[in-house]
N, C-alpha and C positions, 0 to 999 in steps of 0.2 A: 454266156454273158453278152448283153448288148453293150459293146464297148463305148460307142458315142454317148449313150444314155448314162452309163456309169461315169464317164469323164465329166459330164455336165452336172452330175449329182455331188461332186466333191467340193465341199465348201472350204475345208481346211485340212491340213495334214498335221499329225501329232508330233510333238517334240518331247524328249525325256523331261520330266518335271524339273529336275535340278538344273538342266541346261536352260530351260525356259525362264526359270527364276533368275539365273545369272544374267541372261540377256535383258530381262525386264529391269533388273537393278541398274544395268548400264544405261538403259533407255530413260529411266526415270530420273537418274542423277545428272543434273545439268553440268556438274563439275567433271564428269567423265570426259577425258580427252577424246577428240574425234577418232584418233587411231585406235584407242582402246574400245570404243563403241563398235568400230568396223570389225575389229578382231572378234568381238563377242558375237555379232550377227553372222560373221563370215563362216563360222564353224557349225552351222546347223542347216540341214537341207530344207526343212519346212520354212524357217524364217528367211533364210537367204533366197529361197525360191519366191517367196511373197514380195521381197524387195526388188528382185530382178524383174518380176512380173510387172510391178508398178512402174519401174523405170522404162520398160519397153512397151508399155501400153499408151498409145497416143502421145509419143514423145515430142510432138510439135515439129519444130524445124531442125531437131537434132538429126544429123545425116546418117548416123550409124546405129545399129542395135548395140545394146550394152551387155557384155558378157562378164565383166568384172564386178564383183560385189562392192569393192571399194568405189569404183566409178559410179555404180548405181546409187550408193549413198550420197556421193558428191552431187550427182545429178538431181536427186530428189530433195536434197537438203537434210540436215540433221534432224530438224523437227519432224518432217514427214516420215523419214525413215524410222524415227523413234516411235511414232504413232503406229506405224505398220508392225513393228516388233511387239508393241503392247497389244495390238489387235490380235496377233497370233496367240497371245496368252488368253485373251478373253474368249476367243473362238474355240480353242482346243485345250487350254491348260487345266480347266476345271471340270471337264467332262471327257476324259480319255475314252476312245472307242474300245470295244471289247476285241482285243487282239487274239490271234491264234496262240495257244499255250506255248508253242515252241518259239514264238517271235517276241523279242523284247525290244523296246525302243532304244535302250542303252546299247545293245549289241548292234542294232542297225546304225546308230550314231557312230559307234567306233569304226565300223566297217566303212561307212561313207567318208568319214574324216580321213581315215588312213588312205583310202584310194585317192582322195583329193590331194593329200600330201605327196603321195608317190607320183601321181600324174604331174603335179606342179614341178617336182624335183627332176623328173625325167625330162620335161620340157626345158628346164633351165640348162641341163647338161647337153641337150641336143641342139640348142640354139646355135652353136658354132657350125652345125652342119646344115640346118634348115631354119627359116624364120618361123617361130612359134610364139604364141601369146600364152605365157605360163599362167597368168591369172585366169584366162579362159579355160585352160586345162584344169585348173583347180576347180572351177565351177562345174565343168563337165564331170570330173571325178566325184564331186560332192553330190551331184544330182543323178548320177548314172543309174541308181536303183530306185529313183523316186516312184516309178511305176509299181515296184514291189511294196513300197510303203503304202501307196494308195490302195492296193488290193488288200493288204493286211488290215488297213483301217476300215475299208468299205465293203469287203467281201471275204471275211476270214475263212469261210468254208472253202472258197475257191483256192486260197493259198494252201490250206491244209490238204486238199485233194492233190494238188501238185506235189507237195512234199511227200505224201505217201507214195505216189507214182515214182518219184525220184529215188526214194529209199528202196522201194521194192525192186526197181530195175537197175539200181546202182548208176543212176543217170545224173549228170549235172542238172541243177534246178531248171535252167532254161530249156533243156532238152525234154523235160517232162511236161512242159506247158503245152496246152492245146488251144483252148478257146480264148485265153486271155494272157498272151505273152506280156511279161512285165516291161520288156523293152519297147514294145509297141505302145503300151499304155503310157509309159514315160514320155515317149516322143510326142504322143498326142497331147499330153498335158503341157509339154514344152511349147508346142504349137499354139495351144489355147492361151498360154502365157505370153505369146509373141516373142519368145526368146530367139536369139540369133540362129541362123541355119546351122552353123557348125556345132553349136550346143545340141540342137535337135538331132543332128546326125550322130553325134557321140553317144547320146542317151539311147537312141533307137538302134544303134549299130555296135554297141560295145561287145556283143558276143559274136558278131559277124562283121568285123571292121573291114573297110576297103582302104583305109589310110587315114591320115590326119589325126584329129583329136581322138576319134574312135579307136584307132590302133593303140595309142598310148594308154587310154583308159582300159582297154582290154588287158594289156600287160600289167597295169597297176592293180586291176581287180584280181588277177590271178596271183600276183605277189601278196596281196592282203590275205588271201586264203592260205597261201603257202606259209606265211609267218604266224598263222593261228588266229586270224580274225575274220572268220565267215560271219554270216548273219545269224545262223542258228547252228546248234551243236549237231554234228553228224552230217553236215552238208557236204555233198560230193564235190570235189575239186573241179572247177570248170577248166577246160583245156585252154592253154595259151594258143592264140592264133599264130601260126608260123609266119604268115605274111606280115602280121603286125609286129612280131618280134624282129623279123628281118628289116623292117622299116625303122627300127631304133638302133642307130649305130653306136651302141654302148656295150662294152665287154661285161660278162657276168660279174666280174669283181666290182664294177661300178654300180650295177644294180644291187649288189649286196650292201654296199655302203649306203645307197639311197634307202634301202629297207631298214638298216640299223638306225640311220638318222631319223627316219619317219617314225619308228617305234618310240624313240626317245621323245620326240615332239608330241606324239599321241599321249604318252604317259603324263607329260607336263600339262596337256590340255585336260585330261581326265581329272587331274588334281584341281585345275583352275575352275572347271565346271562342276566340281563336286560329285563326280561319278567314278572316282578312282576305285580300283578293285579288280578282281578277276572277271573274265567273261562269264556272264550269266549262262546257266544251263537249263533254262526253262524248257519243259517238255521232255 
């Protein structure tokens, strides 16, 4: 795969139809409170990514890159953010790409949201030890596998080949990648979107973290797999990076509470977005 050409060919990333309709309803209804609108767009990787991209592209005299979805909506204004959400529907909602049979948008959404919730919560608990931006951690968790979504939507055969190598060798998915590592593609997308450096590092390094947000996303990703929310059925559990785990000064009991609370919130979000039910087992 010619990765730069592949990156430049990506016009839009898909969203589960039920999630997209919920977001569109919030965008179209002028009476939807701003905080409810932010909550709607905050929980989808494709729509949130589009809004973050717009906020970080030619930001004028704004001195810092924007990593918080809420701040991105505030910076753009409700009207423009709503138009971007509706643009996501017009670009991808009515013509979903042909995805690999083992890959469902609903399962991807669940995994991304849960990793975001875990990363945000870990950051909140670790703040007493080191300064962290929990909203940036949420964005990093939500977008950590955006490269995998891009490959699924734009090169289904590549993703299927990696899955087969992963299953045959009992390897974590990222260890079976060769010509198109999803973390690399995700980081390149984040760079194309002008996202802040820490977000780019977290997306590109969540399987090989050196610290910072990438370390927390690594742990959050493994936690999501451990509690039963991989992206596809039969996915081999990725290893937790020992350096990343050591960088999080939280006892296992606290991580267990974070996991339980995150699962409760995910269930509530599944109901709110209309995709409640068991994990799909396509493929």
